[in-house]
N, C-alpha and C positions, 0 to 999 in steps of 0.2 A: 481571523488570521488570513492574510492574503495567500492566494495559491494560484497555480497555473489554471487557466480556464478549463482544461481537460482533466485536471487532477481529481475532481469529484467523480467523474465518470470512471477513472482508473481505480479510485477507492471502492466504488460500487462493484466493479468487476472483481477486484481482489476479495471483497467480502463474500460475494456470491460464489466465487471459485472455492473459497474456504468451505462454504456450506456444501459444495459438490465434492469435497474431498480432494480438490486440485489446487489448494491455496499456495503451496510452496512452488509448484510449477509455474503458475500464473504470476506470482510475485517476481520470480526470477525473470520471466519474459518482460514484465513491466520495467524492471531495472536494466535489462540488457538492450532494450530497443527504445527508440524515440518516435517511431511512426505513430503511435497512439496519440502523441502530443499534437500531431498535425491532423488528427481526426480519423486516422486509419486504425480502427480497433480490430480489424480482421486479423492482423498479424499476431495479436496477443492471443486470440482464440484459435488460431490455426493449429492443426495437429490434434485437437480435441475431437472426441466422438461427436456426431451430430446431436445426440441426446444431451451431452454435457454443454455443448455450445448453446443449444436452444434453452436449456434450463438457466444458464447464466444470463442469457439475453433477456429472458422473462423476469428473472430475479432482480436485475439492475434497476427496474422501475417499481419494484414491489415495496410494500410497507416494511417488510423485514430488512431490506437494504436501508431504507430510511431510518429505521430504528437503530441499526448497527452503527450507521454513520453518526447519528446524534449521540449515541453512547460513547463512541470514540472521541468525538469533539468535546464532550463534557469531561471525559477523563483527561484529555490534553490540556484543557483549560485548568483543571484542578492541579495538574502537575506543573503548570507554568510554561507549557510548550507554546511558543509563538511563531515558530518557523519550521519548515522542513528542509532538509532532514534535521532531526534532533535525536541524539542518542542519550539515553538515560542509563547510567551505570553507577551503581553504588551511591545513589542519592545525588549524583552530579549530572547536570544537563550539559551536554556538548552540542552547541548549535552550529549547523553548517556541515558541509562534507568533511569527512576526516581523511587525512592522508594515511597511507599505509603505516607510516611511522607512528602516527597518533593511535591508530587502531591497535598496533602491536603493544604500545604503552598501556592502553586501557585493558587489553587482555592480560597483560602481566599483573595488573592489579587484582585480577580474579584468582590468581594462583596462591 
């Protein structure tokens, strides 16, 4: 599956942040900023404690990050995910960014 050249690094940061208990916070930062796409990863890790930052930076190149990414890629392949973003909701894949209207419609299906 093709992806942005920095997407693997972002995925590694997200996996490692999850292991550090900071997954939701880092995921939000990755979605809110584009600086990491240009190679500035410091913005994503800013505001974390030195200990958390160091742990994530070491984890990014670790076998546990490799394993998590391989597992995620394998699951994506089994589900038929070929692009990002892809949303899976009630056995239906929605490929590409969703408008607010589309998101609302999908959420209505959950009720």
